[in-house]
VOMARMI-414802 format. One record per residue: residue number from 1; y, z, x of N, C-alpha, C in turn. Coordinates in pm, whole numbers, plus 50000, padded with zeros to 5 digits. Last residue first. Layout:
BEGIN
     k      nv      nw      nu     cav     caw     cau      cv      cw      cu
   NUM       Y       Z       X       Y       Z       X       Y       Z       X
...
***
This chain:
BEGIN
     k      nv      nw      nu     cav     caw     cau      cv      cw      cu
   119   09255   18184   36315   09148   18155   36218   09080   18285   36180
   118   09457   18291   36461   09470   18153   36418   09373   18123   36305
   117   09633   18574   36515   09502   18529   36468   09521   18392   36406
   116   09835   18617   36805   09818   18579   36665   09673   18543   36636
   115   09863   18660   37076   09914   18761   36984   09897   18730   36837
   114   09743   18424   37192   09882   18463   37218   09939   18556   37112
   113   09489   18397   36961   09560   18329   37067   09703   18379   37075
   112   09173   18417   36816   09292   18494   36850   09358   18425   36968
   111   08947   18329   36581   09029   18271   36688   09156   18353   36702
   110   08636   18298   36429   08739   18393   36475   08814   18328   36590
   109   08459   18099   36363   08481   18204   36263   08590   18304   36303
   108   08356   17772   36395   08455   17868   36441   08478   17971   36331
   107   08018   17682   36412   08135   17697   36325   08227   17805   36383
   106   07862   17457   36642   07884   17592   36591   08014   17594   36511
   105   07642   17182   36629   07779   17232   36638   07789   17370   36575
   104   07344   17162   36820   07409   17171   36689   07547   17232   36707
   103   07110   16979   37008   07240   17046   37008   07295   17046   36866
   102   06872   16850   36885   06868   16965   36976   07000   17042   36970
   101   06689   16704   36637   06826   16740   36675   06821   16864   36764
   100   06432   16684   36564   06486   16572   36641   06628   16601   36691
    99   06381   16906   36405   06329   16906   36542   06380   16790   36627
    98   06642   17045   36220   06552   16930   36234   06510   16918   36381
    97   06651   17398   36222   06719   17273   36253   06613   17164   36270
    96   06516   17637   36198   06585   17586   36080   06659   17456   36101
    95   06567   17737   36533   06496   17758   36406   06580   17708   36289
    94   06673   17464   36747   06687   17600   36696   06608   17615   36567
    93   06464   17259   36950   06553   17275   36836   06558   17422   36794
    92   06468   17282   37303   06394   17289   37177   06494   17314   37065
    91   06477   17110   37624   06539   17178   37509   06444   17183   37390
    90   06360   16954   37812   06385   17094   37848   06426   17177   37725
    89   06359   16706   37699   06229   16766   37729   06242   16913   37771
    88   06626   16643   37691   06560   16675   37565   06424   16741   37588
    87   06672   16564   37952   06724   16693   37908   06657   16738   37778
    86   06545   16308   37944   06496   16412   38033   06542   16550   37986
    85   06707   16174   37758   06563   16190   37733   06506   16304   37817
    84   06957   16187   37893   06939   16247   37760   06793   16271   37727
    83   06901   16036   38122   06938   16177   38135   06913   16249   38002
    82   06865   15788   37998   06753   15850   38070   06778   16000   38088
    81   07122   15743   37902   07012   15755   37806   06891   15821   37872
    80   07254   15722   38149   07293   15827   38054   07182   15850   37952
    79   07172   15498   38283   07111   15625   38323   07148   15740   38229
    78   07334   15290   38195   07199   15302   38140   07131   15435   38175
    77   07666   15384   38118   07568   15362   38224   07429   15379   38163
    76   07826   15384   37890   07890   15382   38022   07793   15347   38135
    75   07717   15416   37640   07727   15282   37694   07782   15273   37835
    74   07746   15686   37584   07612   15633   37604   07615   15496   37671
    73   08032   15690   37564   07958   15781   37652   07821   15721   37686
    72   08094   15507   37365   08148   15486   37500   08070   15569   37602
    71   07962   15635   37150   07925   15499   37190   07971   15469   37333
    70   08106   15873   37134   07963   15876   37162   07914   15741   37213
    69   08359   15772   37066   08341   15849   37188   08194   15849   37229
    68   08303   15659   36816   08347   15572   36926   08327   15643   37060
    67   08238   15890   36676   08139   15782   36686   08174   15690   36803
    66   08478   16040   36693   08356   16090   36755   08250   15980   36773
    65   08791   15969   36776   08688   15914   36688   08553   15948   36754
    64   09022   16230   36830   08919   16143   36886   08822   16098   36777
    63   09220   16409   36760   09210   16284   36684   09107   16187   36737
    62   09280   16535   37085   09297   16552   36941   09288   16416   36873
    61   09039   16481   37344   09173   16460   37290   09174   16477   37137
    60   08808   16757   37400   08838   16615   37383   08980   16599   37331
    59   08586   16973   37548   08727   16954   37513   08755   16804   37513
    58   08302   17155   37466   08351   17022   37502   08497   17012   37457
    57   08074   17395   37552   08210   17375   37504   08255   17240   37557
    56   07755   17511   37472   07833   17409   37540   07969   17396   37472
    55   07506   17741   37534   07627   17717   37456   07711   17619   37538
    54   07157   17822   37517   07268   17749   37576   07385   17742   37480
    53   06901   18053   37581   07002   18006   37485   07117   17941   37561
    52   06725   18174   37748   06698   18033   37718   06798   17976   37617
    51   06951   18372   37909   06807   18354   37888   06780   18207   37865
    50   07235   18211   37847   07185   18348   37847   07036   18338   37813
    49   07468   17980   37976   07330   18011   37942   07307   18161   37945
    48   07717   17732   37912   07682   17870   37944   07537   17892   37902
    47   07901   17458   38014   07775   17502   37955   07746   17642   38006
    46   08188   17269   37948   08135   17390   38009   08005   17423   37937
    45   08386   16989   37999   08259   17039   37945   08223   17165   38022
    44   08679   16802   37930   08616   16918   37993   08485   16948   37922
    43   08753   16554   37823   08841   16621   37918   08771   16731   37996
    42   08621   16242   37748   08594   16386   37750   08679   16449   37860
    41   08643   15968   37743   08764   16047   37720   08741   16197   37715
    40   08441   15798   37811   08450   15839   37671   08573   15923   37639
    39   08463   15760   38085   08471   15643   37996   08494   15683   37851
    38   08422   16023   38182   08551   15956   38202   08567   15839   38105
    37   08156   16067   38106   08262   16159   38063   08398   16090   38070
    36   08029   15858   38244   08027   15861   38097   08136   15952   38042
    35   08072   15935   38511   08118   15804   38464   08129   15803   38311
    34   07932   16173   38507   08076   16175   38534   08139   16046   38484
    33   07674   16071   38461   07737   16160   38363   07887   16167   38382
    32   07604   15924   38684   07626   15851   38559   07695   15938   38455
    31   07543   16112   38883   07675   16046   38884   07706   15971   38753
    30   07373   16405   38758   07370   16263   38795   07510   16201   38789
    29   07391   16727   38905   07420   16639   38791   07428   16494   38838
    28   07360   16870   39145   07243   16824   39071   07269   16724   38960
    27   07596   16963   39253   07516   16869   39333   07404   16805   39251
    26   07686   17131   39047   07775   17027   39100   07696   16921   39177
    25   07410   17173   38816   07499   17218   38923   07583   17100   38971
    24   07226   17089   38640   07363   17098   38589   07460   17155   38693
    23   06990   17109   38772   07033   16975   38736   07176   16973   38680
    22   06970   17389   38787   06991   17311   38908   07043   17170   38877
    21   06915   17451   38517   07036   17503   38583   07069   17418   38705
    20   06666   17321   38497   06777   17280   38410   06909   17326   38473
    19   06516   17471   38680   06537   17329   38704   06656   17277   38623
    18   06516   17718   38551   06578   17707   38684   06607   17560   38717
    17   06375   17638   38321   06512   17689   38307   06584   17680   38442
    16   06126   17572   38428   06207   17467   38366   06352   17511   38350
    15   06049   17827   38516   06062   17718   38613   06149   17608   38555
    14   06037   17976   38277   06134   18013   38381   06153   17902   38484
    13   06036   17876   37960   05960   17852   38083   06058   17872   38198
    12   06090   17814   37664   06072   17943   37731   05979   17925   37852
    11   06328   17549   37642   06191   17597   37628   06177   17725   37709
    10   06658   17637   37532   06568   17575   37627   06426   17624   37597
     9   06854   17578   37237   06768   17662   37320   06693   17576   37420
     8   07202   17524   37165   07061   17489   37156   06984   17589   37240
     7   07533   17459   37041   07430   17546   37096   07293   17482   37080
     6   07886   17385   37086   07752   17354   37038   07651   17449   37103
     5   08219   17336   37005   08122   17427   37065   07986   17400   37001
     4   08503   17152   37083   08380   17154   37004   08284   17246   37078
     3   08851   17142   37073   08734   17200   37136   08619   17199   37037
     2   09116   16911   37131   09025   16976   37037   08903   17027   37114
     1   09460   16908   37246   09320   16869   37252   09237   16955   37156
***
């Protein structure tokens, strides 16, 4: 499988950050997201937060067609688009990134695995 790592920032508002965390809890996440993850072939998603900075790790099958995956994800349930709009209101673009783009892919610069440096 392949891992994609992305980052963005949340707005600097402690109430909104707590709400964002709550909406990403096991009980808070909308059922449409699980449906979308399964329909698109996403194997795993982890989101980490430090202050208002987010980092998301997505594990997908090797060779996945990203455009097709995105289409399957968004098309799985109409609530997925609503979730995206709502989450966008919590997030802000990183400095130097087009304001319409919230999540940006991070570049792998160091990889150590089982005694070897891979990258």
